[in-house]
C-alpha positions in Angstrom: -6.6 41.6 123.9 -5.2 42.7 120.6 -5.7 46.5 120.4 -5.8 46.4 116.6 -8.6 43.9 116.6 -10.6 45.9 119.2 -10.0 49.0 117.1 -11.4 47.1 114.1 -14.5 46.2 116.0 -15.0 49.8 117.1 -14.5 51.0 113.6 -17.0 48.6 112.3 -19.5 49.8 114.9 -19.0 53.4 113.8 -19.3 52.4 110.1 -22.5 50.5 110.9 -24.0 53.5 112.8 -23.2 55.8 109.9 -24.6 53.5 107.3 -27.7 52.8 109.5 -28.3 56.6 109.9 -28.0 57.1 106.1 -30.5 54.2 105.5 -32.9 55.7 108.0 -32.8 59.0 106.1 -33.5 57.2 102.9 -36.4 55.3 104.4 -38.0 58.5 105.8 -37.8 60.2 102.5 -39.1 57.2 100.5 -41.8 56.0 102.9 -43.2 59.3 103.9 -44.7 60.2 107.3 -47.4 57.6 107.5 -45.5 54.5 106.3 -42.4 55.4 108.2 -44.5 55.7 111.3 -45.7 52.1 110.8 -42.1 50.9 110.1 -40.8 52.8 113.2 -43.5 51.3 115.4 -42.7 47.8 114.2 -38.9 48.4 114.7 -39.5 49.7 118.3 -41.6 46.7 119.2 -39.0 44.3 117.8 -36.1 46.1 119.5 -38.1 46.1 122.8 -38.5 42.3 122.7 -35.1 41.7 121.3 -33.8 42.6 124.8 -35.6 39.6 126.2 -34.0 37.4 123.6 -30.5 38.9 123.9 -30.9 39.6 127.6 -28.8 39.3 130.7 -27.8 35.7 130.3 -25.8 36.7 127.2 -23.4 38.7 129.4 -23.1 35.9 131.9 -22.4 33.3 129.1 -19.7 35.5 127.6 -18.1 35.9 131.0 -18.1 32.2 131.8 -17.0 31.2 128.4 -14.0 33.5 128.6 -13.0 31.7 131.9 -13.5 28.3 130.3 -12.7 28.5 126.6 -12.8 24.7 126.2 -16.5 24.9 126.9 -17.4 27.5 124.2 -19.2 24.9 122.1 -21.4 23.9 125.0 -22.0 27.4 126.1 -23.1 28.3 122.6 -25.6 25.4 122.6 -27.0 26.5 126.0 -27.2 30.2 125.0 -29.0 29.6 121.7 -31.4 27.2 123.5 -32.3 30.0 126.0 -32.6 32.5 123.2 -35.0 30.4 121.2 -37.2 29.8 124.3 -37.3 33.6 124.7 -38.2 34.0 121.0 -41.4 32.0 121.6 -42.5 34.3 124.3 -41.5 37.4 122.5 -43.2 36.5 119.2 -46.4 35.7 121.1 -46.4 39.2 122.5 -45.5 40.7 119.2 -48.4 38.9 117.4 -50.7 40.2 120.1 -49.5 43.8 119.7 -49.8 43.4 115.9 -53.4 42.2 116.2 -54.3 45.2 118.3 -52.6 47.6 115.8 -54.8 47.1 112.8 -54.2 45.2 109.6 -51.8 47.5 107.8 -49.5 48.3 110.8 -49.9 44.9 112.2 -48.4 43.2 109.2 -45.4 45.5 109.5 -45.0 44.7 113.2 -45.1 40.9 112.5 -42.5 41.1 109.8 -40.3 43.3 111.9 -40.6 40.8 114.8 -39.1 38.0 112.6 -35.7 39.6 113.2 -35.7 37.9 116.6 -35.2 34.5 115.0 -31.8 35.1 113.2 -30.7 37.2 116.1 -31.3 34.4 118.5 -29.2 32.0 116.3 -26.2 34.3 116.2 -23.2 32.2 117.4 -21.1 34.9 118.8 -19.9 33.3 122.1 -16.5 32.2 120.6 -15.4 35.6 119.3 -16.6 37.5 122.3 -15.1 35.1 124.8 -11.8 34.8 123.1 -11.4 38.5 122.3 -11.0 37.8 118.5 -13.5 40.3 117.2 -12.7 39.9 113.5 -15.8 37.8 112.8 -18.0 40.2 114.8 -16.6 43.2 112.8 -17.2 41.4 109.5 -20.8 40.5 110.6 -21.6 44.1 111.5 -20.3 45.4 108.2 -22.2 42.7 106.2 -25.4 43.6 108.2 -25.0 47.3 107.4 -24.1 46.8 103.7 -26.9 44.3 103.3 -29.5 46.6 104.8 -28.3 49.6 102.7 -28.3 47.5 99.5 -31.7 45.9 100.0 -33.4 49.1 101.1 -31.8 51.0 98.2 -33.0 48.5 95.6 -36.4 47.3 97.1 -37.9 50.2 99.0 -39.4 52.7 96.6 -42.5 54.3 98.0 -45.1 54.8 100.7 -46.5 51.3 100.2 -43.2 49.5 101.1 -43.2 49.7 104.9 -43.5 45.9 105.2 -40.8 45.4 102.6 -38.5 47.8 104.6 -39.1 45.7 107.7 -38.2 42.6 105.7 -34.9 44.2 104.6 -33.9 44.5 108.3 -34.6 40.7 108.7 -32.6 39.8 105.6 -29.6 41.9 106.8 -29.7 40.1 110.2 -29.8 36.7 108.5 -26.7 37.6 106.5 -24.9 38.7 109.7 -25.9 35.5 111.4 -24.6 33.4 108.6 -21.1 35.0 108.9 -21.0 34.2 112.6 -22.3 30.6 112.0 -19.6 29.9 109.5 -16.9 31.1 111.9 -18.3 29.0 114.7 -18.5 25.9 112.5 -14.9 26.3 111.5 -13.6 26.6 115.1 -16.1 24.7 117.3 -18.2 22.4 115.2 -21.9 22.2 114.8 -24.5 23.8 117.0 -27.0 21.5 118.8 -29.5 23.5 120.8 -31.9 21.6 123.1 -33.8 21.9 126.3 -31.8 23.9 128.8 -29.9 21.6 131.2 -28.7 22.4 134.7 -26.0 24.7 133.3 -28.7 26.6 131.4 -30.9 27.1 134.5 -27.9 28.4 136.5 -27.2 30.9 133.7 -30.8 32.0 133.7 -30.7 32.7 137.5 -27.5 34.6 137.3 -28.6 36.7 134.3 -32.1 37.4 135.6 -31.2 40.7 137.3 -29.1 42.0 134.5 -31.7 41.0 132.0 -34.5 42.7 134.0 -32.5 45.9 134.2 -31.8 46.0 130.4 -35.4 45.1 129.6 -36.8 47.8 131.8 -34.4 50.4 130.5 -35.2 49.6 126.8 -38.8 49.7 127.7 -38.2 53.3 128.8 -36.4 54.0 125.5 -39.3 52.6 123.5 -42.1 53.9 125.7 -42.9 57.0 123.7 -43.2 55.2 120.4 -45.2 52.4 121.9 -47.7 54.8 123.5 -48.0 57.0 120.5 -48.3 53.9 118.3 -51.4 53.0 120.3 -52.9 56.5 120.5 -51.7 58.6 117.6 -52.3 58.4 113.9 -49.6 57.4 111.5 -49.5 61.0 110.0 -48.7 62.5 113.4 -46.4 59.7 114.6 -44.2 59.9 111.4 -42.6 63.4 112.0 -42.1 62.6 115.7 -40.4 59.2 114.9 -38.1 60.9 112.3 -36.9 63.5 114.8 -36.5 60.8 117.5 -34.2 58.8 115.2 -31.8 61.7 114.9 -31.5 62.1 118.7 -31.1 58.3 119.3 -28.4 58.2 116.7 -26.4 60.6 118.9 -27.5 58.6 122.0 -26.1 55.4 120.6 -22.7 57.0 120.3 -22.9 58.4 123.8 -23.7 55.0 125.3 -20.3 53.8 124.2 -18.7 55.7 127.2 -20.6 53.9 130.0 -19.8 50.4 128.6 -16.2 51.3 128.1 -15.7 52.9 131.6 -17.6 50.3 133.6 -14.7 47.9 134.2 -12.5 50.8 135.3 -15.1 52.0 137.8 -15.3 48.5 139.2 -11.6 48.4 139.7 -11.5 51.9 141.2 -14.3 50.9 143.6 -12.1 48.2 145.1 -9.4 50.8 145.8 -11.7 53.1 147.7 -14.5 55.8 147.4 -12.1 58.5 146.4 -10.7 56.7 143.4 -14.2 55.7 142.2 -15.7 59.2 142.8 -12.9 60.8 140.8 -13.3 58.5 137.9 -17.1 59.0 137.9 -16.6 62.7 138.0 -14.4 62.6 135.0 -16.7 60.3 133.1 -19.8 62.5 133.7 -17.8 65.6 132.7 -16.8 64.0 129.4 -20.4 62.9 128.7 -21.8 66.4 129.4 -19.1 68.2 127.5 -20.5 66.7 124.3 -24.2 66.2 125.3 -24.9 69.8 126.4 -23.8 71.5 123.2 -25.4 68.8 121.1 -28.7 69.4 122.9 -28.5 73.2 122.6 -27.5 73.0 118.9 -30.3 70.5 118.0 -33.0 72.5 119.9 -32.2 75.8 118.3 -31.8 74.5 114.7 -34.3 71.6 114.9 -36.6 72.8 112.1 -33.7 73.2 109.7 -32.3 69.8 110.4 -35.6 68.0 109.9 -36.1 69.7 106.5 -32.5 69.1 105.5 -32.5 65.4 106.5 -36.0 64.4 105.6 -37.5 67.0 103.2 -40.4 69.4 103.4 -43.0 66.8 104.3 -41.4 66.5 107.8 -41.0 70.2 108.5 -43.6 69.9 111.4 -41.2 67.5 113.1 -38.9 70.4 114.2 -40.6 71.0 117.5 -40.6 67.3 118.3 -36.8 67.1 117.5 -36.2 70.0 119.8 -38.1 68.5 122.8 -36.6 65.0 122.2 -33.1 66.5 122.1 -33.7 68.0 125.6 -33.7 64.5 126.9 -30.3 63.7 125.7 -28.0 64.8 128.6 -30.4 63.3 131.2 -30.6 59.9 129.4 -26.8 59.7 129.1 -26.3 60.7 132.8 -29.0 58.2 134.0 -27.4 55.4 132.0 -23.9 56.1 133.3 -25.3 56.2 136.9 -27.0 52.8 136.5 -23.8 51.3 134.9 -21.9 52.7 137.9 -24.2 51.0 140.4 -23.8 47.7 138.6 -20.0 48.1 138.5 -20.1 48.8 142.3 -22.1 45.6 142.9 -25.4 47.3 143.5 -27.4 45.5 140.8 -30.5 45.4 143.0 -30.3 49.2 143.5 -30.1 49.6 139.7 -33.0 47.3 139.2 -35.1 49.2 141.7 -34.2 52.5 140.1 -35.2 51.4 136.6 -38.4 49.8 137.8 -39.2 53.0 139.6 -38.7 54.9 136.4 -41.0 52.5 134.5 -43.7 53.0 137.1 -43.2 56.8 136.9 -43.5 56.6 133.1 -46.8 54.7 133.3 -48.1 57.2 135.9 -47.1 60.3 133.9 -47.1 59.5 130.2 -50.5 57.8 129.8 -52.6 60.6 131.3 -50.5 63.2 129.5 -50.8 61.4 126.2 -54.6 61.1 126.6 -54.8 64.8 127.5 -52.2 66.4 125.2 -51.4 63.7 122.6 -47.9 63.8 121.1 -47.0 66.8 123.3 -48.0 65.0 126.4 -45.8 62.0 125.5 -42.8 64.2 124.8 -43.1 66.2 128.0 -43.8 63.1 130.0 -40.7 61.4 128.8 -38.6 64.5 129.5 -39.9 64.5 133.1 -39.2 60.8 133.5 -35.6 61.2 132.3 -35.0 64.2 134.5 -36.3 62.1 137.4 -34.0 59.3 136.5 -30.9 61.5 136.5 -31.8 62.9 139.9 -32.6 59.5 141.4 -29.4 58.1 140.0 -27.4 60.9 141.6 -29.1 60.3 145.0 -28.3 56.6 144.7 -24.6 57.4 144.1 -24.8 59.8 147.0 -25.8 56.9 149.3 -22.6 55.2 148.3 -20.5 58.3 148.8 -19.7 58.3 145.0 -21.8 61.3 143.8 -19.7 64.1 142.4 -20.7 67.7 142.7 -24.3 68.3 141.4 -23.2 70.4 138.5 -20.7 67.7 137.4 -18.2 70.4 136.3 -20.6 71.4 133.5 -19.9 75.2 133.9 -17.6 75.5 130.9 -19.9 73.4 128.7 -22.9 75.5 129.7 -21.0 78.8 129.0 -19.8 77.6 125.6 -23.3 76.3 124.8 -24.9 79.6 125.6 -22.5 81.4 123.2 -23.1 78.7 120.6 -26.9 79.2 121.1 -26.5 82.9 120.5 -24.6 82.2 117.2 -27.4 79.8 116.1 -30.0 82.5 116.8 -28.1 85.2 115.0 -27.4 82.9 112.1 -31.0 82.0 111.3 -30.6 83.3 107.7 -27.1 81.8 107.2 -26.5 78.5 105.4 -26.8 75.6 107.8 -23.2 74.5 107.2 -21.9 77.9 108.2 -24.1 77.9 111.4 -22.6 74.6 112.3 -19.0 75.7 111.8 -19.5 79.0 113.6 -21.4 77.3 116.5 -18.8 74.6 117.0 -16.0 77.2 116.7 -17.5 79.4 119.4 -18.2 76.5 121.7 -14.6 75.2 121.3 -13.2 78.7 122.0 -15.0 79.0 125.3 -14.2 75.5 126.3 -10.5 76.1 125.5 -10.4 79.0 127.9 -12.8 77.9 130.7 -12.3 74.2 130.3 -8.6 74.6 131.2 -9.6 75.6 134.7 -6.9 73.4 136.2 -4.5 76.2 135.3 -6.8 79.2 134.4 -9.0 79.4 137.5 -6.2 78.8 140.1 -4.1 81.5 138.5 -7.0 84.0 138.7 -7.7 83.0 142.3 -4.1 83.6 143.3 -4.0 87.0 141.6 -7.2 88.1 143.3 -5.8 86.9 146.7 -2.6 88.8 146.1 -4.5 92.0 145.3 -6.6 91.7 148.4 -3.9 90.8 150.8 -1.2 93.0 149.2 1.2 90.0 149.2 2.9 88.4 146.2 1.0 85.9 144.0 2.2 82.5 144.8 
């Protein structure tokens, strides 16, 4: 694979994430708490069912097409046929949810759900199978710019939630057109039809992977789905805004598991020691960023919500703080599940995720009825902690679980100092707090994080003082 092309795709993803986050801030400010709550609920429902449309058989098709590039055209026909069949199921469920949500929010949900249709028609098998990611990068950039342009021009006030959902659909259509033109130029026309024998084989092979993804995304969306059914738009809006901030960081953190999964699979073939060492390093790298991000967001949450979204969302600070507490557990749990799949334990991963879904239903619904938004936030935090613990136990059964603390000592020590800076700097400008907090964390990490030379030297000196011998 051409590294420059891969770098181009990665850069386009970062660009799209940055533009998407900016668009989200604009939507929050223009729509206000109530309308943004309707938009966020519709987006969560659409993203939930999008996993069914772009599910496990996508991965299987990409893999098989890479092995048989001459069949890319046929694989594309089969994949789009399977996606369109899934769209019928998904849109039926979305209409039912929209009908139960009331007229105003229901219309937003229906419009948001229309994004499934252009997404199902995305002809991306050729670029992904061949490793030529130029078309994918261009499609991502077009989607991001189209969304930013349409939202900036069309969405003006609190009555435009349905229009905002339509902007997402238009941006997805523009992205799909880019991929379609690239496919027509290289592989000819697309002719979807009833899935043949090849399609049914792909469905069976992708069923487990698709079920894992659907269950996991169900967990990601569970809080918004529950609150959308129980809470008013006014109370859901500040929560949804804070949630978007945390999930923007989560999206960047999920890049690590997808990138390291093939390496874990190869290391597993070499033995438990190699795989355990790689898992240890991967978890350490995740936590070295997740822990300070969590501390920083929790201690400055009220200032971030006001800075991002305005004074109308000041009450979203406590929600942002509690949602941020989930960040390290979500990232660890996801990495653990990816590791199980890489080590050919797909059924274990599926059981783990289904167990978490069952735990969420058992915990969140009673807490939501009892405590409202607070109950949902606390319930999701308990579920994610349970997921991280269960994932570690599953890896322990394979002999792959690293030490329980995952070498997070330096990150915790640096985060504590950073937290002290945040508390002392409550009256400082937010930019100064960020610089001082990051600097203090980096200083501690620079010293304690270099334990490969620092701690052994200290240990040898202590040993020499005790024994009276020379330090080796």
